[in-house]
N, CA, C, O and the ligand as a Tripos MOL2 file, in Angstrom:
@<TRIPOS>MOLECULE
protein
  261   259    66     0     0
PROTEIN
NO_CHARGES

@<TRIPOS>ATOM
      1 N         189.8270   58.8400   31.3900 N.3       1 MET1
      2 CA        188.6600   59.6650   31.7060 C.3       1 MET1
      3 C         187.4500   58.7970   32.0690 C.2       1 MET1
      4 O         187.0750   57.8660   31.3580 O.2       1 MET1
      5 N         186.8860   59.1410   33.1680 N.am      2 LYS2
      6 CA        185.7530   58.3350   33.6430 C.3       2 LYS2
      7 C         184.4490   58.8660   33.0630 C.2       2 LYS2
      8 O         184.2150   60.0710   32.9770 O.2       2 LYS2
      9 N         183.6450   57.9470   32.6830 N.am      3 LYS3
     10 CA        182.3290   58.3360   32.1970 C.3       3 LYS3
     11 C         181.3110   58.1630   33.3180 C.2       3 LYS3
     12 O         181.2290   57.1090   33.9480 O.2       3 LYS3
     13 N         180.5650   59.1860   33.5440 N.am      4 THR4
     14 CA        179.5350   59.0770   34.5750 C.3       4 THR4
     15 C         178.2930   58.4460   33.9680 C.2       4 THR4
     16 O         177.7200   58.9340   32.9940 O.2       4 THR4
     17 N         177.9140   57.3640   34.5760 N.am      5 ARG5
     18 CA        176.7070   56.6960   34.0690 C.3       5 ARG5
     19 C         175.4870   57.1510   34.8480 C.2       5 ARG5
     20 O         175.4240   57.0380   36.0720 O.2       5 ARG5
     21 N         174.5590   57.6480   34.1310 N.am      6 ILE6
     22 CA        173.3130   58.0480   34.7780 C.3       6 ILE6
     23 C         172.2970   56.9290   34.5980 C.2       6 ILE6
     24 O         171.8930   56.5890   33.4870 O.2       6 ILE6
     25 N         171.9130   56.3870   35.7090 N.am      7 LEU7
     26 CA        170.9380   55.3030   35.6460 C.3       7 LEU7
     27 C         169.5270   55.8870   35.5920 C.2       7 LEU7
     28 O         169.1240   56.7000   36.4240 O.2       7 LEU7
     29 N         168.8270   55.4520   34.6140 N.am      8 ILE8
     30 CA        167.4510   55.9170   34.4870 C.3       8 ILE8
     31 C         166.5690   55.0470   35.3850 C.2       8 ILE8
     32 O         166.4680   53.8360   35.1890 O.2       8 ILE8
     33 N         165.9490   55.6670   36.3450 N.am      9 PRO9
     34 CA        165.0960   54.8770   37.2430 C.3       9 PRO9
     35 C         163.8830   54.3330   36.5120 C.2       9 PRO9
     36 O         163.1530   55.0640   35.8440 O.2       9 PRO9
     37 N         163.6910   53.0420   36.6540 N.am     10 GLU10
     38 CA        162.5340   52.4460   36.0060 C.3      10 GLU10
     39 C         161.3050   52.6450   36.8720 C.2      10 GLU10
     40 O         161.3760   52.5090   38.0930 O.2      10 GLU10
     41 N         160.2260   52.9520   36.2760 N.am     11 PRO11
     42 CA        159.0050   53.1270   37.0610 C.3      11 PRO11
     43 C         158.5870   51.8140   37.6970 C.2      11 PRO11
     44 O         158.6610   50.7520   37.0780 O.2      11 PRO11
     45 N         158.1570   51.9030   38.9110 N.am     12 ALA12
     46 CA        157.7060   50.7000   39.6070 C.3      12 ALA12
     47 C         156.4910   50.1290   38.8920 C.2      12 ALA12
     48 O         155.4650   50.7930   38.7400 O.2      12 ALA12
     49 N         156.6310   48.9080   38.4650 N.am     13 SER13
     50 CA        155.5260   48.2950   37.7370 C.3      13 SER13
     51 C         154.8960   47.1950   38.5810 C.2      13 SER13
     52 O         155.5810   46.4780   39.3100 O.2      13 SER13
     53 N         153.6500   47.0860   38.4700 N.am     14 HIS14
     54 CA        152.9510   46.0590   39.2310 C.3      14 HIS14
     55 C         151.6010   45.7660   38.5860 C.2      14 HIS14
     56 O         151.1200   46.4930   37.7170 O.2      14 HIS14
     57 N         151.0280   44.6910   39.0430 N.am     15 PHE15
     58 CA        149.6900   44.3560   38.5790 C.3      15 PHE15
     59 C         148.6800   44.9150   39.5760 C.2      15 PHE15
     60 O         148.8710   44.8480   40.7900 O.2      15 PHE15
     61 N         147.6520   45.4410   39.0540 N.am     16 ILE16
     62 CA        146.6250   45.9580   39.9550 C.3      16 ILE16
     63 C         145.2520   45.4200   39.5640 C.2      16 ILE16
     64 O         144.9750   45.1230   38.4020 O.2      16 ILE16
     65 N         144.4290   45.3110   40.5580 N.am     17 ARG17
     66 CA        143.0600   44.8630   40.3210 C.3      17 ARG17
     67 C         142.1870   46.0920   40.1780 C.2      17 ARG17
     68 O         142.1200   46.9210   41.0850 O.2      17 ARG17
     69 N         141.5320   46.2100   39.0680 N.am     18 VAL18
     70 CA        140.6800   47.3670   38.8520 C.3      18 VAL18
     71 C         139.2340   46.9310   38.6400 C.2      18 VAL18
     72 O         138.9370   45.8330   38.1710 O.2      18 VAL18
     73 N         138.3740   47.8350   39.0050 N.am     19 LYS19
     74 CA        136.9570   47.5810   38.8430 C.3      19 LYS19
     75 C         136.4380   48.4950   37.7420 C.2      19 LYS19
     76 O         136.6680   49.7040   37.7640 O.2      19 LYS19
     77 N         135.7630   47.9280   36.8160 N.am     20 CYS20
     78 CA        135.1840   48.6980   35.7300 C.3      20 CYS20
     79 C         134.0570   49.5640   36.2810 C.2      20 CYS20
     80 O         133.1530   49.0800   36.9610 O.2      20 CYS20
     81 N         134.1350   50.8560   35.9720 N.am     21 THR21
     82 CA        133.1170   51.7670   36.4990 C.3      21 THR21
     83 C         131.7850   51.5980   35.7610 C.2      21 THR21
     84 O         130.7400   52.0650   36.2150 O.2      21 THR21
     85 N         131.8490   50.9410   34.6490 N.am     22 ASN22
     86 CA        130.6570   50.7910   33.8220 C.3      22 ASN22
     87 C         129.8080   49.5830   34.2220 C.2      22 ASN22
     88 O         128.5830   49.6790   34.3070 O.2      22 ASN22
     89 N         130.4720   48.4350   34.4690 N.am     23 CYS23
     90 CA        129.7130   47.2140   34.7420 C.3      23 CYS23
     91 C         130.1460   46.5150   36.0210 C.2      23 CYS23
     92 O         129.6500   45.4310   36.3290 O.2      23 CYS23
     93 N         131.0900   47.1360   36.7920 N.am     24 ASN24
     94 CA        131.5590   46.5900   38.0630 C.3      24 ASN24
     95 C         132.3040   45.2660   37.9320 C.2      24 ASN24
     96 O         132.4850   44.5500   38.9160 O.2      24 ASN24
     97 N         132.7280   44.9470   36.7300 N.am     25 ASN25
     98 CA        133.5440   43.7550   36.5420 C.3      25 ASN25
     99 C         134.9530   44.0270   37.0800 C.2      25 ASN25
    100 O         135.5210   45.0940   36.8450 O.2      25 ASN25
    101 N         135.5090   43.0470   37.8060 N.am     26 GLU26
    102 CA        136.8590   43.2110   38.3370 C.3      26 GLU26
    103 C         137.8340   42.4100   37.5020 C.2      26 GLU26
    104 O         137.5780   41.2550   37.1620 O.2      26 GLU26
    105 N         138.9530   43.0330   37.1750 N.am     27 GLN27
    106 CA        139.9780   42.2910   36.4700 C.3      27 GLN27
    107 C         141.3500   42.8500   36.7680 C.2      27 GLN27
    108 O         141.4880   43.9820   37.2320 O.2      27 GLN27
    109 N         142.3760   42.0390   36.4940 N.am     28 VAL28
    110 CA        143.7350   42.4180   36.8180 C.3      28 VAL28
    111 C         144.4100   42.9930   35.5770 C.2      28 VAL28
    112 O         144.3890   42.3870   34.5050 O.2      28 VAL28
    113 N         145.0070   44.1660   35.7390 N.am     29 VAL29
    114 CA        145.7200   44.7960   34.6300 C.3      29 VAL29
    115 C         147.1360   45.1520   35.0790 C.2      29 VAL29
    116 O         147.4290   45.2190   36.2720 O.2      29 VAL29
    117 N         147.9870   45.3740   34.1150 N.am     30 TYR30
    118 CA        149.3600   45.7330   34.3930 C.3      30 TYR30
    119 C         149.4850   47.2540   34.4080 C.2      30 TYR30
    120 O         149.0410   47.9320   33.4820 O.2      30 TYR30
    121 N         150.0960   47.7840   35.4780 N.am     31 SER31
    122 CA        150.1150   49.2350   35.6670 C.3      31 SER31
    123 C         150.9720   49.9650   34.6340 C.2      31 SER31
    124 O         150.7560   51.1470   34.3660 O.2      31 SER31
    125 N         151.9420   49.2570   34.0550 N.am     32 ASN32
    126 CA        152.8050   49.9060   33.0690 C.3      32 ASN32
    127 C         152.5460   49.3640   31.6770 C.2      32 ASN32
    128 O         153.4420   49.3080   30.8350 O.2      32 ASN32
    129 N         151.3380   48.9770   31.4600 N.am     33 SER33
    130 CA        150.9790   48.3900   30.1830 C.3      33 SER33
    131 C         151.2400   49.3580   29.0340 C.2      33 SER33
    132 O         150.9160   50.5420   29.1190 O.2      33 SER33
    133 N         151.8190   48.8460   27.9770 N.am     34 ALA34
    134 CA        152.0530   49.6580   26.7910 C.3      34 ALA34
    135 C         150.8890   49.5230   25.8210 C.2      34 ALA34
    136 O         150.8490   50.1720   24.7760 O.2      34 ALA34
    137 N         149.9550   48.6760   26.1830 N.am     35 PHE35
    138 CA        148.8110   48.4420   25.3180 C.3      35 PHE35
    139 C         147.5150   48.7440   26.0820 C.2      35 PHE35
    140 O         147.4180   48.4870   27.2820 O.2      35 PHE35
    141 N         146.5660   49.2690   25.4010 N.am     36 PRO36
    142 CA        145.2900   49.5250   26.0650 C.3      36 PRO36
    143 C         144.6270   48.2150   26.4840 C.2      36 PRO36
    144 O         144.6080   47.2430   25.7290 O.2      36 PRO36
    145 N         144.0880   48.2100   27.6950 N.am     37 ALA37
    146 CA        143.3770   47.0250   28.1700 C.3      37 ALA37
    147 C         141.9040   47.3640   28.3000 C.2      37 ALA37
    148 O         141.5250   48.4270   28.7930 O.2      37 ALA37
    149 N         141.1070   46.4520   27.8560 N.am     38 ARG38
    150 CA        139.6640   46.6890   27.9130 C.3      38 ARG38
    151 C         138.9960   45.7610   28.9150 C.2      38 ARG38
    152 O         139.4940   44.6790   29.2270 O.2      38 ARG38
    153 N         137.8800   46.2100   29.3960 N.am     39 CYS39
    154 CA        137.0820   45.3790   30.2780 C.3      39 CYS39
    155 C         136.6410   44.1380   29.5090 C.2      39 CYS39
    156 O         136.1550   44.2230   28.3820 O.2      39 CYS39
    157 N         136.8210   42.9880   30.1450 N.am     40 LEU40
    158 CA        136.4910   41.7340   29.4700 C.3      40 LEU40
    159 C         134.9840   41.5460   29.3580 C.2      40 LEU40
    160 O         134.4930   40.7540   28.5540 O.2      40 LEU40
    161 N         134.2840   42.2780   30.1680 N.am     41 SER41
    162 CA        132.8390   42.0950   30.2140 C.3      41 SER41
    163 C         132.0910   43.0270   29.2620 C.2      41 SER41
    164 O         131.2270   42.5920   28.5010 O.2      41 SER41
    165 N         132.4410   44.3380   29.3180 N.am     42 CYS42
    166 CA        131.6680   45.2830   28.5140 C.3      42 CYS42
    167 C         132.4950   46.0130   27.4560 C.2      42 CYS42
    168 O         131.9380   46.7110   26.6090 O.2      42 CYS42
    169 N         133.8070   45.8580   27.4990 N.am     43 GLY43
    170 CA        134.6370   46.4410   26.4530 C.3      43 GLY43
    171 C         135.1030   47.8630   26.7080 C.2      43 GLY43
    172 O         135.7500   48.4620   25.8490 O.2      43 GLY43
    173 N         134.7860   48.4140   27.8720 N.am     44 THR44
    174 CA        135.2460   49.7580   28.2210 C.3      44 THR44
    175 C         136.7600   49.7440   28.4040 C.2      44 THR44
    176 O         137.3120   48.8380   29.0290 O.2      44 THR44
    177 N         137.4190   50.7500   27.8580 N.am     45 GLN45
    178 CA        138.8700   50.7920   28.0090 C.3      45 GLN45
    179 C         139.2460   51.1620   29.4380 C.2      45 GLN45
    180 O         138.8110   52.1900   29.9580 O.2      45 GLN45
    181 N         140.0590   50.3140   30.0680 N.am     46 LEU46
    182 CA        140.4180   50.5190   31.4670 C.3      46 LEU46
    183 C         141.8250   51.0790   31.6260 C.2      46 LEU46
    184 O         142.1090   51.7790   32.5980 O.2      46 LEU46
    185 N         142.6970   50.7790   30.6890 N.am     47 VAL47
    186 CA        144.0850   51.2190   30.7830 C.3      47 VAL47
    187 C         144.4630   52.0260   29.5440 C.2      47 VAL47
    188 O         144.3060   51.5750   28.4090 O.2      47 VAL47
    189 N         144.9640   53.2290   29.7980 N.am     48 TYR48
    190 CA        145.4200   54.0880   28.7090 C.3      48 TYR48
    191 C         146.9290   54.2170   28.7800 C.2      48 TYR48
    192 O         147.4390   54.8480   29.7060 O.2      48 TYR48
    193 N         147.6580   53.6450   27.8430 N.am     49 PRO49
    194 CA        149.1160   53.7270   27.8550 C.3      49 PRO49
    195 C         149.5790   55.1660   27.6460 C.2      49 PRO49
    196 O         149.0400   55.8940   26.8110 O.2      49 PRO49
    197 N         150.6010   55.5650   28.4300 N.am     50 GLN50
    198 CA        151.0990   56.9400   28.3200 C.3      50 GLN50
    199 C         152.6080   56.9820   28.1930 C.2      50 GLN50
    200 O         153.2400   57.9630   28.5840 O.2      50 GLN50
    201 N         153.1790   55.9420   27.6580 N.am     51 GLY51
    202 CA        154.6250   55.9140   27.5110 C.3      51 GLY51
    203 C         155.3210   55.3440   28.7250 C.2      51 GLY51
    204 O         156.2390   54.5370   28.5820 O.2      51 GLY51
    205 N         154.9150   55.7370   29.9060 N.am     52 GLY52
    206 CA        155.4710   55.1830   31.1360 C.3      52 GLY52
    207 C         154.3870   54.4610   31.8850 C.2      52 GLY52
    208 O         153.9200   53.3940   31.4880 O.2      52 GLY52
    209 N         154.0070   55.0620   32.9620 N.am     53 LYS53
    210 CA        152.9330   54.4780   33.7480 C.3      53 LYS53
    211 C         151.6030   54.7150   33.0450 C.2      53 LYS53
    212 O         151.3040   55.8240   32.6010 O.2      53 LYS53
    213 N         150.8300   53.6720   32.9560 N.am     54 ALA54
    214 CA        149.5620   53.7920   32.2610 C.3      54 ALA54
    215 C         148.5130   54.4520   33.1500 C.2      54 ALA54
    216 O         148.5690   54.3830   34.3780 O.2      54 ALA54
    217 N         147.5790   55.0780   32.4990 N.am     55 LYS55
    218 CA        146.4930   55.7030   33.2420 C.3      55 LYS55
    219 C         145.3720   54.6890   33.4250 C.2      55 LYS55
    220 O         144.9230   54.0610   32.4660 O.2      55 LYS55
    221 N         144.9330   54.5400   34.6610 N.am     56 ILE56
    222 CA        143.8790   53.5750   34.9530 C.3      56 ILE56
    223 C         142.5410   54.3040   35.0120 C.2      56 ILE56
    224 O         142.3450   55.2300   35.7990 O.2      56 ILE56
    225 N         141.6550   53.8670   34.1790 N.am     57 ALA57
    226 CA        140.3770   54.5630   34.0790 C.3      57 ALA57
    227 C         139.3750   54.0550   35.1110 C.2      57 ALA57
    228 O         138.4900   54.7950   35.5430 O.2      57 ALA57
    229 N         139.5160   52.7980   35.5020 N.am     58 GLY58
    230 CA        138.5700   52.2290   36.4450 C.3      58 GLY58
    231 C         138.9640   52.5120   37.8830 C.2      58 GLY58
    232 O         139.8480   53.3260   38.1520 O.2      58 GLY58
    233 N         138.3100   51.8430   38.7860 N.am     59 GLU59
    234 CA        138.5730   52.0140   40.2070 C.3      59 GLU59
    235 C         139.6340   51.0220   40.6460 C.2      59 GLU59
    236 O         139.4600   49.8120   40.5020 O.2      59 GLU59
    237 N         140.7490   51.5430   41.1870 N.am     60 THR60
    238 CA        141.8200   50.6560   41.6270 C.3      60 THR60
    239 C         141.4590   50.0450   42.9710 C.2      60 THR60
    240 O         141.2470   50.7580   43.9520 O.2      60 THR60
    241 N         141.3920   48.7200   43.0090 N.am     61 LEU61
    242 CA        140.9850   48.0520   44.2420 C.3      61 LEU61
    243 C         142.1890   47.6050   45.0650 C.2      61 LEU61
    244 O         142.2220   47.7830   46.2820 O.2      61 LEU61
    245 N         143.1620   47.0320   44.3940 N.am     62 ARG62
    246 CA        144.2500   46.4180   45.1320 C.3      62 ARG62
    247 C         145.4780   46.2720   44.2480 C.2      62 ARG62
    248 O         145.3790   45.9740   43.0580 O.2      62 ARG62
    249 N         146.6360   46.4870   44.8590 N.am     63 GLN63
    250 CA        147.8930   46.2620   44.1470 C.3      63 GLN63
    251 C         148.3580   44.8510   44.4350 C.2      63 GLN63
    252 O         148.3900   44.4220   45.5890 O.2      63 GLN63
    253 N         148.7150   44.1340   43.3960 N.am     64 LEU64
    254 CA        149.0210   42.7210   43.5800 C.3      64 LEU64
    255 C         150.5150   42.4230   43.7140 C.2      64 LEU64
    256 O         150.8760   41.3250   44.1370 O.2      64 LEU64
    257 N         151.3560   43.3290   43.3810 N.am     65 GLY65
    258 CA        152.7800   43.0460   43.5840 C.3      65 GLY65
    259 C         153.7110   43.5150   42.5110 C.2      65 GLY65
    260 O         154.9210   43.3130   42.6130 O.2      65 GLY65
    261 ZN        133.0150   46.7050   32.1670 Zn       66 ZN66
@<TRIPOS>BOND
     1     1     2 1
     2     2     3 1
     3     3     4 2
     4     3     5 am
     5     5     6 1
     6     6     7 1
     7     7     8 2
     8     7     9 am
     9     9    10 1
    10    10    11 1
    11    11    12 2
    12    11    13 am
    13    13    14 1
    14    14    15 1
    15    15    16 2
    16    15    17 am
    17    17    18 1
    18    18    19 1
    19    19    20 2
    20    19    21 am
    21    21    22 1
    22    22    23 1
    23    23    24 2
    24    23    25 am
    25    25    26 1
    26    26    27 1
    27    27    28 2
    28    27    29 am
    29    29    30 1
    30    30    31 1
    31    31    32 2
    32    31    33 am
    33    33    34 1
    34    34    35 1
    35    35    36 2
    36    35    37 am
    37    37    38 1
    38    38    39 1
    39    39    40 2
    40    39    41 am
    41    41    42 1
    42    42    43 1
    43    43    44 2
    44    43    45 am
    45    45    46 1
    46    46    47 1
    47    47    48 2
    48    47    49 am
    49    49    50 1
    50    50    51 1
    51    51    52 2
    52    51    53 am
    53    53    54 1
    54    54    55 1
    55    55    56 2
    56    55    57 am
    57    57    58 1
    58    58    59 1
    59    59    60 2
    60    59    61 am
    61    61    62 1
    62    62    63 1
    63    63    64 2
    64    63    65 am
    65    65    66 1
    66    66    67 1
    67    67    68 2
    68    67    69 am
    69    69    70 1
    70    70    71 1
    71    71    72 2
    72    71    73 am
    73    73    74 1
    74    74    75 1
    75    75    76 2
    76    75    77 am
    77    77    78 1
    78    78    79 1
    79    79    80 2
    80    79    81 am
    81    81    82 1
    82    82    83 1
    83    83    84 2
    84    83    85 am
    85    85    86 1
    86    86    87 1
    87    87    88 2
    88    87    89 am
    89    89    90 1
    90    90    91 1
    91    91    92 2
    92    91    93 am
    93    93    94 1
    94    94    95 1
    95    95    96 2
    96    95    97 am
    97    97    98 1
    98    98    99 1
    99    99   100 2
   100    99   101 am
   101   101   102 1
   102   102   103 1
   103   103   104 2
   104   103   105 am
   105   105   106 1
   106   106   107 1
   107   107   108 2
   108   107   109 am
   109   109   110 1
   110   110   111 1
   111   111   112 2
   112   111   113 am
   113   113   114 1
   114   114   115 1
   115   115   116 2
   116   115   117 am
   117   117   118 1
   118   118   119 1
   119   119   120 2
   120   119   121 am
   121   121   122 1
   122   122   123 1
   123   123   124 2
   124   123   125 am
   125   125   126 1
   126   126   127 1
   127   127   128 2
   128   127   129 am
   129   129   130 1
   130   130   131 1
   131   131   132 2
   132   131   133 am
   133   133   134 1
   134   134   135 1
   135   135   136 2
   136   135   137 am
   137   137   138 1
   138   138   139 1
   139   139   140 2
   140   139   141 am
   141   141   142 1
   142   142   143 1
   143   143   144 2
   144   143   145 am
   145   145   146 1
   146   146   147 1
   147   147   148 2
   148   147   149 am
   149   149   150 1
   150   150   151 1
   151   151   152 2
   152   151   153 am
   153   153   154 1
   154   154   155 1
   155   155   156 2
   156   155   157 am
   157   157   158 1
   158   158   159 1
   159   159   160 2
   160   159   161 am
   161   161   162 1
   162   162   163 1
   163   163   164 2
   164   163   165 am
   165   165   166 1
   166   166   167 1
   167   167   168 2
   168   167   169 am
   169   169   170 1
   170   170   171 1
   171   171   172 2
   172   171   173 am
   173   173   174 1
   174   174   175 1
   175   175   176 2
   176   175   177 am
   177   177   178 1
   178   178   179 1
   179   179   180 2
   180   179   181 am
   181   181   182 1
   182   182   183 1
   183   183   184 2
   184   183   185 am
   185   185   186 1
   186   186   187 1
   187   187   188 2
   188   187   189 am
   189   189   190 1
   190   190   191 1
   191   191   192 2
   192   191   193 am
   193   193   194 1
   194   194   195 1
   195   195   196 2
   196   195   197 am
   197   197   198 1
   198   198   199 1
   199   199   200 2
   200   199   201 am
   201   201   202 1
   202   202   203 1
   203   203   204 2
   204   203   205 am
   205   205   206 1
   206   206   207 1
   207   207   208 2
   208   207   209 am
   209   209   210 1
   210   210   211 1
   211   211   212 2
   212   211   213 am
   213   213   214 1
   214   214   215 1
   215   215   216 2
   216   215   217 am
   217   217   218 1
   218   218   219 1
   219   219   220 2
   220   219   221 am
   221   221   222 1
   222   222   223 1
   223   223   224 2
   224   223   225 am
   225   225   226 1
   226   226   227 1
   227   227   228 2
   228   227   229 am
   229   229   230 1
   230   230   231 1
   231   231   232 2
   232   231   233 am
   233   233   234 1
   234   234   235 1
   235   235   236 2
   236   235   237 am
   237   237   238 1
   238   238   239 1
   239   239   240 2
   240   239   241 am
   241   241   242 1
   242   242   243 1
   243   243   244 2
   244   243   245 am
   245   245   246 1
   246   246   247 1
   247   247   248 2
   248   247   249 am
   249   249   250 1
   250   250   251 1
   251   251   252 2
   252   251   253 am
   253   253   254 1
   254   254   255 1
   255   255   256 2
   256   255   257 am
   257   257   258 1
   258   258   259 1
   259   259   260 2
@<TRIPOS>SUBSTRUCTURE
     1 MET1         2 RESIDUE 1 A MET
     2 LYS2         6 RESIDUE 1 A LYS
     3 LYS3        10 RESIDUE 1 A LYS
     4 THR4        14 RESIDUE 1 A THR
     5 ARG5        18 RESIDUE 1 A ARG
     6 ILE6        22 RESIDUE 1 A ILE
     7 LEU7        26 RESIDUE 1 A LEU
     8 ILE8        30 RESIDUE 1 A ILE
     9 PRO9        34 RESIDUE 1 A PRO
    10 GLU10       38 RESIDUE 1 A GLU
    11 PRO11       42 RESIDUE 1 A PRO
    12 ALA12       46 RESIDUE 1 A ALA
    13 SER13       50 RESIDUE 1 A SER
    14 HIS14       54 RESIDUE 1 A HIS
    15 PHE15       58 RESIDUE 1 A PHE
    16 ILE16       62 RESIDUE 1 A ILE
    17 ARG17       66 RESIDUE 1 A ARG
    18 VAL18       70 RESIDUE 1 A VAL
    19 LYS19       74 RESIDUE 1 A LYS
    20 CYS20       78 RESIDUE 1 A CYS
    21 THR21       82 RESIDUE 1 A THR
    22 ASN22       86 RESIDUE 1 A ASN
    23 CYS23       90 RESIDUE 1 A CYS
    24 ASN24       94 RESIDUE 1 A ASN
    25 ASN25       98 RESIDUE 1 A ASN
    26 GLU26      102 RESIDUE 1 A GLU
    27 GLN27      106 RESIDUE 1 A GLN
    28 VAL28      110 RESIDUE 1 A VAL
    29 VAL29      114 RESIDUE 1 A VAL
    30 TYR30      118 RESIDUE 1 A TYR
    31 SER31      122 RESIDUE 1 A SER
    32 ASN32      126 RESIDUE 1 A ASN
    33 SER33      130 RESIDUE 1 A SER
    34 ALA34      134 RESIDUE 1 A ALA
    35 PHE35      138 RESIDUE 1 A PHE
    36 PRO36      142 RESIDUE 1 A PRO
    37 ALA37      146 RESIDUE 1 A ALA
    38 ARG38      150 RESIDUE 1 A ARG
    39 CYS39      154 RESIDUE 1 A CYS
    40 LEU40      158 RESIDUE 1 A LEU
    41 SER41      162 RESIDUE 1 A SER
    42 CYS42      166 RESIDUE 1 A CYS
    43 GLY43      170 RESIDUE 1 A GLY
    44 THR44      174 RESIDUE 1 A THR
    45 GLN45      178 RESIDUE 1 A GLN
    46 LEU46      182 RESIDUE 1 A LEU
    47 VAL47      186 RESIDUE 1 A VAL
    48 TYR48      190 RESIDUE 1 A TYR
    49 PRO49      194 RESIDUE 1 A PRO
    50 GLN50      198 RESIDUE 1 A GLN
    51 GLY51      202 RESIDUE 1 A GLY
    52 GLY52      206 RESIDUE 1 A GLY
    53 LYS53      210 RESIDUE 1 A LYS
    54 ALA54      214 RESIDUE 1 A ALA
    55 LYS55      218 RESIDUE 1 A LYS
    56 ILE56      222 RESIDUE 1 A ILE
    57 ALA57      226 RESIDUE 1 A ALA
    58 GLY58      230 RESIDUE 1 A GLY
    59 GLU59      234 RESIDUE 1 A GLU
    60 THR60      238 RESIDUE 1 A THR
    61 LEU61      242 RESIDUE 1 A LEU
    62 ARG62      246 RESIDUE 1 A ARG
    63 GLN63      250 RESIDUE 1 A GLN
    64 LEU64      254 RESIDUE 1 A LEU
    65 GLY65      258 RESIDUE 1 A GLY
    66 ZN66       261 GROUP 0 **** ****
């Protein structure tokens, strides 16, 4: 008997450059981060982990790869 394997598609993960809406500081964060990332300059939380793809609170400027 053959077992059908269902492959769970992994979410595309990449690094993105975001701009803090509070102080305009730019920094690179991981789009699938499991941990909250804060702005290095003012401490505003920029990444909210949601189990899969993280929610980016700042302005996304560029995807890095
Ligand atoms: Zn900031």
